[in-house]
N, C-alpha and C positions, 0 to 999 in steps of 0.2 A: 645767478642773477644776470639779466641782460642789461646792456648799456641804456636801454630805453626805460628801464623800470625804476631807476633810482631818482631821488629828489634832486632839485637844483639848489638846495641850500649849501653854502660853502662847507660846513662841517660834515654834512651827509656825503658830499662828493669827496672830501678828503678821507673819510673813513671807508669809502667803497673801494674794494680791491679792483673792481672792473674798470674804474677810471684810470688807475695806475697801469693796469694791463693794457688798456687802450693806448696810453701814452707810449709805452714800450713798443707796442705794435706799430703805431704811426711813425715812431722814430726809426724803426727798422724797415719800414715799408720801402724806402729808397733802394736798399740793397737787394731785396727780394724782387722788386719791380725791375731793377737793372738786370738781374739774372734772367727773368722771364723775357725781357726785351731782347737781350743778346741771343738767347737760345732760340727764340721764335724767329727773329730776323735772319739769323744765319741759317737755321733749319729750313724756313720757307723759301728763302732766296736760293739756297743750294739745290734743294729738292725740286723747286720750280724750274730752275735752269736745266736740271738733268732729266726733266720729263720728256725731252726730245728723244731720249733713249730710255729703255725700259727700267733702268735702275732708279730713275727719279720717282716712279709711282710708289714702290714700297717705301722709299724714304719719306715721301709726303704722307703716306699712311702712318708711318712711325711718328712723324711730327704731330699729326693729328691726335694720335694716342697720347703723345707727350703732353700736349696742351690740355687734353681732357684730364689726365692725371694731375697736372698742375692745378686745374680748377678744383678737383676733389681735395687737394691739399689746402687750397685757399678756403674752402668751406670749413675744414677742420680748424684752420687758423682763425677764422671768424668766430668760431665757438670759443677758442682760447682767449682771443683778444677782446671780443665784444660781448661774449656770452649769448650769442644768437645761434640757433640751430637752423641750418639751411639744408633742406632735403635735396638729394640728387634728382635733377629734373629729366633725366634721360628716358627716352622711349625704350621699351624692352627690345633687346637684341634678338634677331631671328635665330631659331634653333638650327643646329647643324654645325658642321665644321668648315663650311665654305667661307674663306676669308673675304671674297669679293662681295657676298651678300651682306656681311657684317660691315665692311667698309662703306657700302652704299647706304646702309641704315645710319651710320655715323654722319655721312655727308648730308643726308636728308633731314637729320634731326636738328631743329632750330637751336636746341640747347648747346650744340657743339659750337655754333658760330657766336652765340652769346658768351660762351666761355672765352673764345678768342678775343672778342671785343673787350671783355673785362681785363684780360691779361695785357692787351695793348694799352689800355688806359692806366694800367698799374704803374708804369714808369713815370709818366708826367705827374700823375697824382702823388706818387711817392716823393718826387722832388719837392712839390709844394708842402706836403705833410712833414717831410723831414726838416725843411727850412723853418716852418712854423714851430715845431717841437724843439729844434735845436736852439733857436733864438730865444724863445720864451723861457724854457727850463734852464738853459745855461745862464741867462740873465738873472733868473730867480736865484739860482745857486750862488752866483757871484755877489749879488746885492745882499742876500741874507747873511752870507759868510764874511761880509766886509769887515766887521770888528776883528775877526781872526786874521784877515789879511793885513790889516793895519798893525795889529799887535806883532806879527811876524816880520813885516817889512819896515815898520817905523812910520810910514806915511803912505797915503794913496790919494788919488784924485779921480772923481767921477766926472767925465766930460760928456755932456749931452748935446754939444754943438752950441746951442744958445745959452746953455747953463753949465757952470762948472762949480764943483764942490770939492774943497780940499780938506783932508782929514789927517791929523797928526797924532791922534790917540784913539783907542777903541771907543771911548764914550762919544766922541764926535762922529763916529761911524754909525751910531744907533739910528739916526734918521734914515740913513741909506738902507739899513735892515728893515725898517718900517716900509720903505718904498718897495723893497724886495717882497715883502708879504703881500702888498697890493698887486705886484706883478704875478706872484704865485696864484692869487685869486683869479686874475685875468687868464693865466695859463690853464687853470682848472676849467673855466668856462669854455675857452677856445678848444681845449682837448676834447671835452665832452661834445661840443657842437660838431667838430670835425669827425669825431668817431661816429656820431649818429648819421652824418651824411655818408661816410664810407660804408657803414653797416647797411644803410638803405640801398646804396648802389650795389653792394654785394648781393643783397636779397633779391633785387630786381633782375640782375644779370645772371647770377649763379643759381638762383632758385627756380622752381617751377613757375610757369605762367599761371595767371589766375584761372584760366579755363582748364589747364591741366591739373591744377590743385583741386579744383572743383570736381573734375572727372575722377581723380584718385579718391577723393572723399566719398563720392557716389559709389565707386566700385567697392570700397571697403564696407560701406553700409549695405550694399547689395549682398556681398559675401556673408556679412553678419546675419542678414535676414534669411538668406538661403540656409545657413547653418541652423538658425533657430527654427525655421520651418521644418527642416529635416528632423530635428530633435522632436518637434511637435508631432510629426507623422509617426515617429518611432513610439512616442508615448501613447498615441491613440491606438496603434497596433498592439502594444503591450496590454492596454486596457481591454481591447477587444478579446484578446486571448484569455485574459483573466476572467472575463464574463463568461466566455464559452466553457472554461474549465470549471467555474463555480456552478454553472447550470448543469454540466454533465455529471460532476461529482456530487452535487448536492440535491437540488430540487428534482432533477430528472430521475435520479436513483430512488428518491423517496416516492415520487409519483408512480414509478414502475412497481415498487413494493406495494403501494396502495392498490394498484390494479390487480396484482396477483392475490392480495388478501381478499379483495372483493370477489374475485373469481373463485377462490377456494371456499369463501362463505356461501356463495350461491350454490356451489356443488353440495355442500353439507346442510343446506337450509332445511331440506325435507327429512333427512336421516338423523342429523345431530344438531338440533337448534341451538343448544348451549355453545357448542364449538363454533357454530356460525356467528352467534352473537359476539363471542370473544374476538373472532377475526374482524367483524365489523367495527368493534371498538378499537382494535389495533389499526385498522385502516383509517378510522376517524382521527386517531392520534397522529398517524403519519401525514394525513392531509393538513392538519394544523401546523405540524412542523415544516411541511413544504411551503405553506403560505407564509410562515415566519421567514424562512430562508429567501423566498421570492421578495418579500417586503424589504429585507435587509439588502438584497441585491439591487432592488430598485432605488433604495436610498443611496447605495454606492454609485449608481449611475447618475442620478440627479434627484435629490430629495424634493418631495412635493412641498414641504414647508418653505424651502428656499424660494420656490417659484411664487407661492401664495403670500408669504409674509415677509420675506427678505432675509438679509444676512444676520441681523441681530437675533431673532428667534431661532434661526437654524443653528447658529453657534451656541446659543444657550442650551438647545437640545443636546448638542455634542457634549457640552460641559456637564450637563446633568447626568449623562451616561458614563462619564469618566470615573475611574476608581479613586481619584484624589480630588479635593476641593479645587475648583477652577473659578477664578474671577474673570468676568467678561466685561470689556469696555469697548463698545462700538460707537464711534462718533463720526457719522456720515450725514451731511446735510441732506443728501438725496441718494437714492439707490443708484449704484453704479451699473454699467451694462451687465447683461446676464453672464457673459464670458468671464468678466472679472469676479462676479459673485461666485460663480462655480469654482474657479481656481482658488479663490480665497478660502472657500468652504473646505475643499479637499486638502489644502495645505494645513489648515487647522486640524482636520480629522487625522491626517497622517502624523502630525506633530503630537497630538494627544495619544495616538496609538503607541508612538515611540516612548512617550512619558510612562505609559502603563507597562510597557514591556521591559524597558532598559534603564530608565532614569533613576528608579528607586526614590522618587520625589515625594514630598509631603504636601506640596501645593503647586499650582500653576496659574498663570495669568494669560489672558488673551486680550490684545489691544488691536483695534482696527480703526484707522483714522485717515483722513485726507490731508496730504501735504502737497500743496500746489496742484499739479496735474497728476499726482500719483495717489494710489491707495496703498497704504502701508499696513502690513499684517505682521504682528509680532506675537510669538508664543514663547513664554519663558517659564522655566521651572527651576526648583532649588535642588535638583538631583545631583548625581555624581559626575555629570559632564562627560567629556571624551567623545561626543558625537562627531562623526566625520562624514563628509560627502564622498561616497565610494561609487565607482561606476557600476551601474546595475542595481544599486541600492534604492531604498525608499526615498531618501533625501535627494538623490540624483534624479529620481523620477519627478519629484516636485519641481526641481530646477528645469527639467525638460518641459513640464506642463506650463510653468511660468514663461518659458522662452517662446511659447507659441504666440504670445501677445507682446513679445519684447520686454518681458519682465525679468527680474533676477531674484535669486534666493541666496542669502548668506547665512552661515551658521557660526556662532561664536560659542564654543563649548570647551573651555579649558578643563583639564583634569581636576576633579573636585567640585566642578560646577561654579556658578550656575550656567545653564544653557539658554541661549536666546536664538531663536530662529526668526529671521526677518525676511519678508518678501516685499519687494517694491514692484507694484503692478501699474503700468501706465493706464490712465483712465481719463476720459473726457465725458462730460455730462451734457 
């Protein structure tokens, strides 16, 4: 939980551990700021003075490395104290072992000098934060514990300059305890306000600039898109090889057998009409089988019913050919783009094929619905479960196919079932 996430109600702040961690951080900031101030002042002064001879240059480089390391430590302390994560903002270092090119990159990196500015401000800020924390929380402790002080010492006096209050018994000290609770409430609000300000300063000076953060996000998105496109190309190439294999091993062989049967029938037509008629019947059967295989192959590429009538009838056709009862629920106000329809169709087809081969299920359900800007496809069965996405497997191929449009496929299949395959496909109408 970050310091900026909690509420401002007194009980919420008192229960939040991040507020107490922030108080400890701010109270200790003086000593850490003093350490950075002494180290940097002495290091920069000595190395700067010695730059007139060669020994000052490596010393200055060592000091620069020191303050970058100190800034990295400050980012981790900001996480411990304020609950905020600050990413390292540094530019990539040049490759190779040349120390001068690395030193030049550090000098030209604006993040290096923002680190130095933050560390330079750390000491004066630490003084102010320490004084605030020490005064408020020590006053809170003394005032709240005043009945104990009076019981041990016999009497005590609170002197606020214009107001003095004398106590000679613990009961008389209870109003001071109430005042201490008010000061504690003030200390909580001041601590949280100062912590927010310090966290904001740390995020601005120690974190990446807005432009760099945007560039980093764009690079990550570009890398993700490149990976998804590469997976899509692999999926298309795999599909092309499958079609070639099916054509070569199936329809092509049957058509070749048909051609041979017709050739043999023509040769025997004059001498042995009965044998020729049998060969023609055999060729006719082979032709029908080849047509069936070609129809199945065409359906595997892109079924005509999906183009003509849409996803609901196409999925109903798949459900009708399944070996188990399948309930189909398609709730789409309008037809999604052809790419989304195609991917959704083949995801359902592969899922039902897995149900038939491995699941030992008695029933299955298909649900397709629009959720915001996504088309969600879910296929569930009551089988034995245990399905996993393995590299090169059918489920991995579905994930690759969905990745071509930046979609994602998840499988929830504990041993014993049930199995739920879900695909989230980005869609705009």
